C-alpha angles and dihedrals in degrees: 000000000000132000123195098237101149140023120208112231127185114240108170120022118211093245090062092056106035109007104198095339099113095181092069113104130183108240100173144355138205129188126195117173103310094340117105118187125190128193118203139202092251094060100263130133117206123198119204131176111224117212119192115213125190116199122217086258088058095253115150121216132169127225114199117201118195112233100178145310131226135202114222094205100240133104091232133095122259097245102184140013127189127177123221097193094180088062095035085235135133117209108216123192112203127150093356091303127109111212126190115229134175112264093223108040097020090229118149113251110267092240091061091228112177144154114235128199100037123149093180137339145196138191126246103240089187099049123197101203097070090215108134092199094059135065124208114232126193117198134188100227128224086233106093119268092356132133122187131199120208137183109219119200129184094280107003141050129211130194112231105175144001118206129189120215129208091238137016109288117224103175135021141185125184136213117172108305091342122100117194104203135189103210124184094277108012151015120252140178114225128187101212092196097056099022090230112143134188129202115232110182138314122273133169111225092186091066101040141016109260119228122207117173133168106224100174146338108329092345131110136183116221137185102243133190120287095031094293125147101219128197120214133178125211087261089063096249133116119232094180135052114253125255122235110239128172117272095254106052113165100187144354136207137183126228104165125272088017136069109206120201132188126209128168094281110021149033109223127198120204126180117238088206098063102002091236120143105246107177139013120197119189109237122165128197094011115155104163129058119165140151122225118189090328094317113119115210129185127186140190121200088273110031146030126226135184124219103220113201118226113234109275091232088058091048090050094048089050090054091048092049090057091045095248092144099162093051092046090053092047093051091044092054089046090052089064094093093051098049131064112258099247093045091047093053093051091046094045094052090051090050093049089051094050091046089050092055091048091053090044090053088051089053091245089138099167093051091046090051091053092049093047090048 
């Protein structure tokens, strides 16, 4: 049974990005606060400011204002963008080279600092250096079976470590010293400081696109065999039951308490609390799904959309209104980490009371008594 957890809202219309130039495609996106960056297949970066507007009826819309666009001078697509807001830098991957550009004017740093030979890269959101004016970057190198760790400063880069992997890596996520890697035939956890690695489970990267996503401290979400979304800690264990995705998931994102997945026809929403599928949104031609500081963004080749979560209290009330007491209580308990303690206690008491009356009306007196108590 469905819950209305998210609404899909358009953020950047195709005309704003490409006008009548039909050959332009969106390759990658990055969002940092109100700043939205888009990399395209014709080697441009576009910078928009996103303004969230709420109508008197509570309807949320987004107005995107174009700030500027910049041509990187190559005949190659911009394949990845990552913002390092503490350094006011945007890391841009194009033609196997990561360039540092200024977040505001998109100009390359004067020193010309860059990282060459990168297939893909990610930032360490749980850095080990303790330096606030540096970001830790992990790249899959063009050298076979090689991962490299870099420290990136405002105007220079420094290699810290080079690690060799048992098979060719094709996707990576980082937490502290731990790398969660999708290799050719399996997922592994590798501590790049000690060199100790641990196998997780087999996976064939030739048949499907692997997904490796850090979802919290020392925990990752992976696309497993049989269309399962699997959770794994750095110790190689799973503390949560898997969620059932479709076989051809393209991307996944986390917006607690939900895991959102994208395939070639739908966006699906599963609860991390009871693993049930809660919502399905038709969405054709999507190829990007990412979360940025709690904001979930999806994109086709031509447009960018934001999945706006409905307030948890509204979702709980909808569940109670349709007499789905168990689900409402599970969601209410899960909401504890998102709501201030005093407000949560008042809300939770009211929900228990409402749930009690629903059970009472269904003649489930023992259950009602527990809830009233």
